[in-house]
Steps between C-alpha positions, in 0.01 A plus 500: 500500500847449347512448126598150395838478331545344156662151533877501478641354178851351512724303268590155613801281442310324226491824297122541544310782675307393810236655724250387758139642485255468786155454353297407811484255788500121491249282686750450776536872554842533340566748219430371150814598316569441131846456362561695180794388281566660163787558252471876505401771744221607270352154492521470877326842543228395260429182699509693826249751371275220384509337847433826676204571268356156574544568866316830467206350305481187717573260210835356616567168323581200717866433561682247283545465125171547328358223287458546127163535337489133384578371853227717647238412241569132549454548877185698447347242266602216729395640839281812470278469185374151575324626814271721294506366148384184332771253411422542133539877539835455671616272219400766244692762702810287522491426120482871421790585734713224364445601139504882523661619829777263593690515163489878485531640855505199719857558624442857604505549879153582625620812689666630180203450274409795285187587298689458171567137598125435495465694177739252336275210612189656359670610181632150447156353534358756267759435226431124540139573404347423850152637552453821695305313765802265554735799551256659740479179697880485512498851643248406769705195600812709545320777675358262759826310551704816538241652739547200729878532473471870592285423802753247621788745475672325210488807273470869572222550247257327263629609161196353325297783647729754343407419143174527313303181498486338155169543326289219359234560243153389593407177318175536313230254599404279209193300609291279276179645362171362609466311172849352535438389858180326396671337210770361734242358740287352224811334345599352841151346539443378140840337476438331839834625627610359842456755774300725273342649815841638595466764224139574593607578855804700382309719260190545720674575828830640386715261700879506462651184354629382835170571670300294247738208512500516880125480537384216726154359552486557877523873426210508249141509632272437202191535717595833643650598158827607645862421424785572743815592314733405788776313318706519184720239332857605434805330367813523714862470390710254697807624688833335578496304824877455495595873496619459146755231573352244252641688208171493305393827354125429523367453852244260361783249428649537851486161690390692815270748333235668711175679421468836683172515687342760731271448793146399404592369152427151373721299262295312242742338255825583329564873539124585532384649828180652632541843670273776615452794266694810602345813642125549452479232228353255750127553451151349476302582183152397374451256214257574218206265454622385159848417639343288780372257240833492322673408828238231586553327169882527536480342851303204365755437224780515761315243713499257207867558441569426864310169473697398190837587671416306807796468744721700265290817558688768701235700685613856565143631472598705193213623276719490192744210484624207286285191468692341791455808721850641453526878483517676164840647417473875421705439190258235369213733589668768284535262204135401536392865481702569196357191330148604601545846344625342174211254492245785564654714224570777752812720490795413717488614859659434839336286767490812719298684232203288607515684829509827315201392303296432810589843639401689191174305448396571857571871470337520158182356659491779752640315806646751749881517503501414877312181431730406214796562724355263756425225245843518337691549830679813401689662791469849356187654330736670256581157343128442441455848365761423235240286318249781478614642166478158330166419659360834395588429139334161529189657649485753223518234239221310673271803503572557132398139424181555696432821308540329170266224612222729635534773242607349165608736235203652321257362754258696712533524879 
């Protein structure tokens, strides 16, 4: 078989060096030739070698001028990511790219991207004091976007895979103690707080905030003592319906604003929607006897509120709602939690720490990890196992208290 000749390089009337490189065959059967045009012979040879290497490895980039990184990420976030990701997730991705990628390396052509370009993005985030978890998320966004670009022949490689992934320190779980959890529930009851049962459900069953606020009566069977966690309440951010032509920075002020929705979701009011939990979070869990009575009392109070509201009542079937049936805003729910902690004299904690509390209490009481995983809706047992060291400490403290009770100092066994 004759050895293929190196492409001929010649100087044109424009003073530049030209060459034609055959890198394959087009869909119509004709040769796919790429025109190389450079200022020096060395630059032309470098580009020819690059094309020949791409041909050898089967990673030839599509013909035409490559888009820059900003153009590709905008295309990815507009047309690719929405097919797999929640609209709120895409909004978060777009915000991160706009703040940290576009200003630094957004104008770099995607086929000329180098690992050090991404290093600049991560270093910029680090110097700005961003959390390690945010930097890691940025890396995952770029890795996925560049992988899609590579598969579509827009770039000869995924440079995000050529660098070490940023590391994020594991966040220590800080649940409430058993005494603190009891103090919170007692305070909610004694102060006759509206929707006090919301915190009983959250702490007893370890529901996420969105899952608790998205509970509906048709999915609760008090006779069978089961609760189906099939929905969660989420706030969505509005998008421009005018393609940005209105001139308003905030999409919420756009005259043609739209609310991004996915199949199967329900719009309640404002930007609040009901959506299915992701992954294995959709589950059916048993309700403790004591919590059954709490829910029965809460339902009776809600029936009275409905009678008082009359025609003004908006019936979404929500277990926890305003007096007129409107859904509870996650932000107001957060404020209520903070106020409840202060009233109970308990240290400050996040709403999500209530979920951590339920997990550690279950494990401390000897419930198998697999059962705790099922109750909490963890997709991976390793997440559940992360609570073990905290629960073990709580169990050890409990046994010490039992020991002091049964065998007081100086007493006889």
